[in-house]
C-alpha positions, 0 to 999 in steps of 0.5 A: 297246738300249744294251747291244746296240750293237756286239754281237750281241744278241737280245731275246725276249718270253715268253708271247705269244698273238697278233700284236697283242702282238708289234706292241705290243712292237715299237712300244714298242721303236721308241719307246724307240729314238727316245727314246735317239736324241733324247737322243744315246744310241747304240741298236742297229740290229741288235737281233734280236727274237724270241718264245717259243712256249709258248701253243697259240694262238701255236703255230698261227700261227707262219707269221704270227709269222714275218713279225714276228720274227727268231727263235723259241724253243719253251718246251716245258715250258709248251707241253706243259702247256697242250697237255695242259691240266694243271698239271705242278706239281700232284701229282694230275694231273702224270701227264697232263703228257706230252711224248709226247702225239701232239697235242703232237708234231704241234704241235711238228712244225707249228711247226718246219715253219712255221719252216723254210718261213719261214726262221725260226731256231727253238730249243727250251728246257725239259726236252725239249731234252735228252731222249734219247728225243726228241732224234732227233725234234727233230733230224728236225723241224729244230730249229736250237738247243737250250737246256739246263743245262750238265750235259746238254750233253756227253751231248746233243752226243754223241747228236746227233753219232751221229744220221743226219739222214735217219733222224731225218726218217724217224722223224718221219714214222713217229712222227707216224702213231702213235696213242698215247704208249706206241707213240711211246715204244716206237718212240723206244726202238727207234730209240735202240738201232738 
């Protein structure tokens, strides 16, 4: 709060699973702000507050969460892991870690749809943010921001600039009707060649 005075700063909390955790965090922040003011220390009045959506229970209540936050970021690595009920670091089951899972992609679409409807800034972090196959889908779903390592920025930017937004929206409609991960991957491969 002190560092944010005169600057545009956002504070994001990870691993939230329910509204109660958001409210408790906001209460602690209010107490901290009050303490700073009592001590005569300047505290930001414009600190942006956001949460990381990476647990299925939070993913399904984004419409409710939107009433309490300024922005969200979707932690795709953990959300994929939890949606697929698999430990991505366990060699015996890592093949089941699947960001092309139709259920996972439907959950992502729900999150973005709820974000747009509730005028909530939404971002993506994790390895999906730079996936050449999934970028058109993310754009079509309405992502506002992509967080990725520096080595992927130029190729992702080049790809995004080549995309037609309406075509990406049509792709989302088409992909969400597909039943298997393989069908989805094949359609996304075709789209990148069109």
